[in-house]
N, C-alpha and C positions, 0 to 999 in steps of 0.2 A: 643809971638805974631806971629813970623815968622812960628813957628811950627803949630799954629792953622790955619793960612792961608793955609799952605801946605796941612793939613788934609782936609780942606774944598774943595780946588781945586781938590785934589785927589778923594774925594767923588763925586764931580760933574762929573769928567771924567768917573769914574766907572759907574755912573748912566746912562750917555749918551750912552756909548758903550755897556751897558748890560741891555737893555730894551726890553720888549715885550709889546704888546697891548692887553688890555682886550677887547674882541670882544663885550661884552655887554655894556660897558661904553665908549669905545673909548679912555680910559685913558692909559698912559704909566705906566707900572709896572716893578718892579725889576725882573731881570732874570739872576742873576749871575751864576746860574746852568742851562744850556740849557736843553730843553726837550730831545735832542738827547742823553744826559747823564742821565737825570732824569728817563725817561721812562724805559729803560732796567733795571736800578737798582730797580725800583718799581716792575717790572714784576718778577724779581728774588726774591724779598722779599715776594711777593704774593705767588709764588710757594712754598717757604719755609714755609710760614704760613699754607698753605693748607696741607702740609706734616705733620705738627705738630698738626693739629686740626681735629675734627670729622666733615667731610663734609656730609651734608644731601642730598641725591640724590633720585629722583624718586617719592617723595611725592607730594601731592597737594600744600603744602607750597613752596617747592623748585621750582615747576613749576610756581607758582604765581610770585616768585621773578624774575625768568627768563623772564616771560611774561611782567611784568611791566617794567623791565629793558630794554627790547628790544623796548617797546613803548616809553620810555623816550629817548632812544638813537635815535630813528627815529625822534622824536619831536625836539631833539637837532640839528640834521642835517638839518631838514626843516627850523628851525629858523635861523641857521647860514647861510645857502644857500640864504635864502630870504633877509638877511641883509648884503650881500656882502662878506661873509666869506667862499666861496666855497673851499673845500679841507682842511678846518681847522682840521677835524677829521681823516685825512688820516693815521696818525701814531697811532691812538687809537686802542686798541685791547680789545673790550668789552668782559667782562665775568662776570657772575652773580652767586654768590655762597651763599648758606645758610649753616651756621655752627651751630652745636648743642652746644649752650653755653647760660647760664642764663643771661649773661651780656646784659643790655639794650643799644644796640649800633648798628651802621651800619657805613660803610665807603666806600669811593671810592678813590683808589689810582690814582696818576697822570697816564694818559694813559688809564683809563677806567676799572680797575679791582675792582669789587664791592663785598663786603661781608656784609651780614645781619646775625645777631645773632638771634637765635630762641627766646631769651629773650625779644626782642623788638616787636615780632609779636602780643602778647596780647594787647599792647598799640596801635599798628597800627590799630587794630580792623577791619581788612579787606583790600581789595585791594586798595581802594582810600587812606587809611592811609599809606600803603606801598608806593604808588606813591608820596605822600608828602615827605616822608623820602628819597626816591630814587631821586626825583628831587633836593632836597637840597644837597645830597651828590654828585651827578653828577655835580651840579653847582660849587661846590668847585674845581673839576677837570677841568672843562671847563674854569673857570676864572683864572686858574693857581695859586690858593691860596697856594698850597703846595710849589710851586716854589718861591713865594713871601716870605713865612715864612722862608724858608731856606736862601734866599738872605738876609733878614733882620737880621737873626741870625748871618750870616757871618759878616755883617757890624758891628753888636753889639760887636761881639768878636774881630774884627779887631781894632775897636776904643778903646776897653779895653786894648788890647796889646799896642797900640800906646801910650795911657795915661800912662801906667806903664813904658814904655821906656823913655817918656819925663819927668816924675816927678822923680827927683833924691832924694828928701827928703823922708825918709821912713815913717814918720808920715803923711805927706801930701799924699803919695801914698796909704797908708792904708785907709785914709779918702776918697780918690777918689774911691777906689774899693768898699767901703761900700755904698757910695751914688750913684755911677754910676750904680751898679747892681739894686738897688731898684728903682732909678729914671727912668732908661730906661725900666725896666719891667712894672712898674705901669703907667708911663707916655707915653710909646711908644708901647711896644710889646703887652700888654693886649688890649689897644684901637685898635691896628692894627688887632688883632684877632677878637675882637667884630665886627669891621667893615666888616670883611670877612663873619662872620656868618649872619649879616644883609643882605649883598649883596647876599649870597647864598640863603637866604630865598626868596628874590625877584625873582632871576633867577629861582629858583626851582618852584615857583608858576607858572611862565610863562611856564616852560617845562611841568609840570603836566597838565596844562590847554590845551596846544596845543596837548598833548597826549590823551586828552579826559577825564581827571579826574577833578572833581569839586574842584577848589582851596579853596572853603570855608572850606573844611575838614582840611586844614593845621592848622588853629587856633584851631579847635576842638582837633586835635592831640596833640597840645601843652598844652591844658587844661588837657588832660590825662597824659601827661608827668609831669606836675606840680603836679597833684594828686599822681602820682606814687612816686615822690620824697618827698611827704609830705609837699610840699611848702618850703622845706629847700634849702639853697644854700648860697654861699658867697655873700657879697655885690657886685653889678654889677661892681664897679670900680676895684675890685680885682679878677674878673673872666674873663676867655677867651670868655665867651658867654654873650649875653644880658640876663637880667632877664627874667623869664618866662612871667611875666606880660607885659614887654616891647615887647616881641616877639609876644605874642598873639594879642596885640593891633595893632602892625605893620602889621601882617598877615591879620587881618580883614580889615585894611585900603587898603592893596594892592590887595585883592582878586578881586574887580571889574575891576581893571586895567588888571589883568591877564585874566579875561574873555574877555575883549575887545581885548586883544592880540590874544587870541584863535580864535576869530571871523575872524581875518585877514586870518586865515588858514582854514576857513570854518567850524570851530567847534562851533556849536550853542547849543548843548546839551551834557550832560556828562553821563558817565557810572554810573550805580548804585553801 
């Protein structure tokens, strides 16, 4: 019992002294790895990635990725400044890269390094679809989701080590390891990841709308994503992402709110 109380107190102390604030929700989030350490590491990994992959330059698609990215970055700064977060992006070093790869994916590293794979462009089906993807990926970075996942992983690992030290009986320790791994993954880490995806969907809609792109397209994008996957996927409870159907329904529900948010910035019509 004394050990359990010590772990709880230790966890509370770590959480209090290692928190950041999500500018979009105002909630405290875990930040065991500070951005001052996270960003340089991300930039180094990004440069290494580019050196090992085929970067597409000078094409209309590459120019589109850069154009959309710049508009989303401007929209991000406008929204943050208007909501009392001036200077939030001062350490971001935006870069937008298209990579020749059939993988259906795109990502944004902490600090603003963005990669699109050519394999996702047919599903994006144009600039507005790219904006929906871009807004979502940028939202992950702005809301510090990478930082939070790393922090949660460190806590998960730390508690596992603590449990192995505290439990002396080998049989009990083996049972702990078996159930702890499954329990924390299915019961904590996966729901944590799905919540991040849903939050990034919402923030991404706001950003694309403020940037002048129709947020209605996001739901259409995910219909195409669903069709591309053949409707296949693990049960939502065992996935890092919400199901396609959940995502589509949520995006449809949020689109009018995103349009209302855009009107605050004088955006009353959207690019074709």
